[in-house]
Steps between C-alpha positions, in 0.01 A plus 500: 500500500736777393374747246545399138739790439755347739471165325532674161824668613654170609381324184668771291830426676461128429416544132735778391873524571486869406253558782745334741777731380279807547406377847865443594604845378227693683228312691317822593470610137399146402218499758359820346409297189237321709199629689628404846383643829772614745466189719560274199813694403626471858442123501677455166793716614531295818479184291495242778281191496319635806433835336379342176272266693356791697314623190417148383710487185459167323762260649643407159539868411659560841759233421576656162526851647733379774723323246503799265577754771737274700691287246710340774179342627515253211787330683253402773209388282506155348265217420786248476417340835134470409581345163725244667219400738252476212735256328514279809824632644560629847 
């Protein structure tokens, strides 16, 4: 499991639009607000699913971080197909 500080950083992005703005303006300065070790900063800068998984970030928090840091990713994420199947469709 990733250290709590990494999870706390991602949770702050989810909960506070101002945090997202600060992150978007200067990720390096934003990271300094958290007690991250260099490897964690590197993983968050890289921001890929593989990198996030490498330090065992919670999968739900990974999804949120990927969507926050790569907004275009939301075009590829949908539960529409699953909902259709749940309602008996194909």
